[in-house]
Phi, psi and omega in degrees: 000116184290134182283343185237049181287144172259146181238127180235127182249132178290150186305312184293324177297317179298312182302313184302318182293314182291316180298323177299315180294322180292322180298323182244061186302329186262013179229156167286140177229161177214171180195169176244154180255137178245131182191203180203156176260156179289162183301325181273357178076008183277342182216154177237126179257118178264106190270326184211172177212157177230116174294131184263280191227157172228354179231325183256039193297330183260004184272129184288314184304312178298323179295317180296318178300312182299314183296322178298313181296318181294314181298319180296315182295312187279340178301323179294338180263006178077019180246152179232163176292115189244007179167186189217145178240142180218140171233128182285158181293318183270137182304320187262015181266113180247019177275142176281117186294154180302319180298326178293314179297316181296317179292319177299318178301318180298315183294323182293341176297329183255337181220088189303334181270015185309142177258142170249121181250132179241126180298134176255099184299328181293319177295320180296316181294327183279349185308311183296340185271344185229191180233038183289128180265355182282152179297150180274047184220151172263140180258127173243139175225165178283131177266185184299333180272008179070020175259157177279127179235144177285131180273127180281182182282345177262163177097177185277338181282103183229152173244127178224158175271134184302315180266125184300335183271011186309314183287332176293315178296319179301316179298321177299316181293323178293319181295325181269009177057039179298336181300338179296338185270352185289140180239133177245182183293329173304312180298318181295319180291333175285326183211101188292352176283347180279133189273104181290348176279346182053044187301329185258006186299321186254017179271000000 
């Protein structure tokens, strides 16, 4: 497991996670990251994401059902569950929730370089005022002691958006209220005709 892995998230994977959190502003939400590591283990590419829950966030059975369906679908595309996304219920809460750590621990058993991403509401709120190209998320990775540690702005462990215009596009989607169209696994379990892949979201 490389100690200085870089993490790159594709624009659409990034959008889905942020839009999901914006849609359910008053709830904790979560999602999983799908990706792959480079042959040398120096980088992790997060190609897609799946918004999971906004109401049953701590319940194990729905999570297990979701992970089985997600793993089966993405295995055919050569992608694996490579991390987890979490947004806290309270705007000013920057603690990594127990459910996030536990789910992250589970994922690292199969993908040791797994990333844990936590939405940073302050960065999200500041987006319209600046030209920051960095993701509005905090990156946590497992350290040598097997604990989750927050990655600072220095060092080799970095999270970046693959497309430099990612935050500009995100602001456009927020302005046009695109978040109303996002579907998560909660929605799908309530009505199986709803597409948890969000296939038409960016069309």
